[in-house]
C-alpha positions, 0 to 999 in steps of 0.5 A: 196291359190294354190298349184300345181306340174309339174315334170313328173317322169313315163315316160307315158302320161296320157290322161286327160280332163279338164273342167270347173265345174257347182253348181251339182258338189259341192258334188264332188268338196267338197270331191275332195278338202278337201282331196287333202287340207289335204293331201297338209297341214296335220300336219301345224297346231292343228286337230281343227284348220283343221277342223275348216278351212275345215268347214269353207272354204269347206262345200257344201252349201259354195262351191254351193255358191261360183260355182254359183258366176259369178266373180268365175270360177272352172275347174276340171282335169279327167282322165280315169278311167282305170288309176291305182296307181303305184310306188313312184316318187319324190315330185313336187313343191306344196303348204306347200306339203312335202309328197312323191308323187305317180305316175301312171304306168301300162295303158290299151291302153284306158289311153294313149293319147293326153290330151283334151281341156277344156270340157263342162261347169258343164252339164250333157251332158258334152260328159263322162266328169264325169265318170273319176276320179277328179285328181286336180282342180282349182279356178279362181277369177274376180273382187270382188271376189279376197280376196285381191285388186291387181288393175284393170285387176287382175285375182287370181288363189286361188286354183289348187291342184293335188290328190297325187296319180296323181302328176307327169304328168304335170296336175298342169302346165296344169291348170296353162296355162289354168289359163294364156289363161283365164287371155288373153282371158278376157283381163286381164293383172295380175295374182296372187295367195298365197303361204306359206311362208315356202314352198320353192319347191312352190315359185321355181316352180311359179317363173319357171312361172314367178311369183315373189313376190310382198307382203304377207298377213295372211292366217287363218287356223283355229285359227292359223294366218299364212303367204302366199307370195303373187306372181304375174305376167304379161300376 
């Protein structure tokens, strides 16, 4: 399922870069995936179900295989290591996220500036994009990698997560915009995702991005059967 936030509360623009992940990013992606998922969904099932889900979905060998799949793409949002965690802010819409967010304040000059476009392809010589802090990530699926058959010309946003400390700077919106751009560049006409049925802020967020509910499916968090709404939009 996807999770994102797009509200801007701090009044400061945080410089960031999005780069595509490669197989050698599996360790970083494992840590980022577990941390953001637990931050977002802690308390929505038993601890045993949470552990089982994380082991079955985010183990490093599993992520390595997903990274190697030509029908999937992972992107990571990186911010300069000079960013500092600051004061509490209101919660941005994120799937199943009910905790307060934290915004970033008190940046040195190097942390301010324009956002960068997508860089690199998971290689070590991607202009230093590996040296910052991973603030969030996104997984896109094409073809048979999609977890539901949504017909020809479809692309799935399976995961879109932002670190709690980096919410409130539009990073979720930037990743969403990249997803839509990727679909258009591949001549696809539909983008879809799953969102937990009880997350009203997330459903409002995706509705604001043009997504409408088109169905639902079961989402298993360990042995806990939950319901995700399927939302889609044309591109």
